[in-house]
Phi, psi and omega in degrees: 000340183264152187295326181289320175297323179295322178302317180295312183298324180290339174279327187266330184239145171228139184246213184293321184226163162228184181235137180300129185296339181265322185250347185066010178291142179293140180230132179296135172246266179285339180286133170271326177197151173226112187232158177202148176256348184223006179064019176229329179244124187238144173246125182245120178250136183259155169290150190262010184240018182270141178223156170278165184291349174271006176092351181279150183286151171273117184237177175302323179295330179299326178276310184300316180293321179294317180293319179296320179297315182295327184281327187297120189299328181290345176275352172056046178270125187294340181265015183308319188291349175298341182262011189295341180270358177276133181303136180093000181298318183295338177285328180267341181221066180292154178295334177209158180080183183273152178295148179258000177210158179259345181225156180276132183293340182280358179252125181225132175272124180269313177202179185303338181239016180218134170218159181243153180229125175251123179265165180281346180202169174296141183210086191297329183263005183305316180302330181290344181276348192283002173276353178290145179302338182302330184260013180290157179278163175228145181283165180301329181297331178299313186289337177287324183203082181303325182294320179292320178298320181297330179282334180211076186303138175247129182216189180242018184274187184292342182230155172246158180273118177274319177202158184208121173242104184308135179080358182232302188197147171227125184255130185242142176238150179301141177267114185298333182269009182296136184248000184275184185275345184265060182288127183300137175253019179225175183267002178144170183225136171250112179267120186250145177264127175243141175263003179213128177292332178294319179295320179296318181295321177298320177293325177297314181294328182274352180091003178278348178229135183270323183223133179229110179256024175230047183304134180299141179302325183290346183250359186300321181291332184265346191301315183298319177291315180301324186257012178054044175086001183275064178229133176253132179217105182227156178297156179217167174267071185220140182230129174265134185227163171246110182270163179226141180278090183290354176271353185263154180302133176096333183261352183255012182287166181299328181263007181300325180299318180295324177297314181293323175298319178295319178300318180300318181288344180275353184265121179274081185300315184299317181294316181293321179299321183280311189272327185258318183262006168051041173073016178266004178222164175235130180310134184273148178225014172201187185254019174241227179197154177302143180088352180269137179294114184112355178300132181225088183300138179089358184298329180293338176068214187296336185286349173253014177254143182286117179210081187298328181293310179293327179300313181298317180295318182295317180293318180295317181295335181268008176102002178083175178296143179304121181074004177091352180204171181217158173242157171238112180277148178201161176273126186288340183275005183252009180070029186270345187305315184300316183283328176297316178299322180293320177297315179297320179298322179294317178295315180299320180296318180295323183271353181066035183212109186285002178242011182292326184222134175221151176282148181228097185280147169245135190306311186235157179297320181301313179296318180298313180298323178297324177296321180290309182294333177276001181052055181251005182285147177243347179221190180298156181213146178289133177211156177214161179227120174253123192301143170275329178202153191278059177231145178303327180307323183292329179281334189259310187296308182298326188271336190229349175285155180304125181063024176299153186302327182245024182278075182288345180275341185077023181292137177215118183217108182304324179295319178296313180302317181297318180293323177295317178298319179294322178296315181295330182273356183297155187280348181210163178297320180297316179295320179299319182299327177299317178289322178299320180289329172294322177297320178299328177298329175295324178291327175300318182287325185263328181048055177291337174214143182263123173292129180257296182201155174274130186263141174276163170270113184234136176205150172247154182216158184276172179285354182276348185235160177218175182057039179273125177213157180249147175264181183284000178260013180062038181233135173299143175278082189305319185298331186274348185288136176247146178220000000 
């Protein structure tokens, strides 16, 4: 579920599709074809020359078994709900009680290179979602011993795992048998874990690090000069948000939405984007991102516009902040403190109370993410969404549908869920976008998360490397880098 883990998986695994780095259009990888006559039943045919790095073939079972494993509730996979539209999902992942089946009835293996998928409803854009790592295949060795696989992942992607020390470093080497379009132009990648963006930047300047895509906010203005112009800054499909624990006392009240709307109006996005985030973000006005199919700028309306006077009145009329004050939680190892402090200062200024809002750091991202998924938050929390695929559905369904895979707020709204279902069942992408935007209107009314800003893909690199570029998923195109 986290962006750093996804970076690793995208190096190690390749699935049915990928996305063009310039246009985000889906491109066939392992898939030879994905066809349907009714937009509900799909036949997926694979290319017949793909293998995992252990030499075993990538087959229809590699996909069907992986999807069934991810969906089965007893395996406790956080992305299980991505499979909810496949027939038989509720049997393997019931809302309560034990599963009544181990596999989804909607998945059928036809032959070693063909399988079929039956969905519970028409879903015209479903094939476009299959480039997400969530739908990647897994080798037979995974199912024999998932714990062993996690220590040394085996995949069919452009790289293989040479060594792995959890929490410190994972070293990757090119996979000679790779059949996809992202063929490595380098001899390998060492992905390092830093607990401080400042430390990573220091290593970049000294030449001990070649690429840093977590540049400290305090150094953004200096980075181009420090690195003699070796900085990449391109738009991305990414949205930074402020989430709220709707399961916690004080935030689930009938007037809680008005409080959150007021908080949103108290945030001076433009000033923070310019002065603190140094122009690497654009103030957000909806819950998707530019370049995403279904993006509708301005949909949030007045509630994403800075209006401190109205913000104060709205919060006061709704009973004030729960308990009289609020915190904003964030992971301290991600360089988030400056903008969180700026957001709190903006809220405090609007409310005329310098103690109304304070930042609350958690040392590491792993610990922080566990608090969110464990629904342990008591106040607002920093969250962001980097698209899995360039559709509005990806920004809305996982984060805001009831029991969605990334629904850290615990938001549940039958009207929103219904509109998402209608969007997915629409006969065209254009028709679907109309329903997605209606669903977003529900978020305007409920404000379970506040859109803050659309984030750019930013990275600095050393003089030792060339062909450094970022994709729309805020990830370096590792395979293209030369050294």
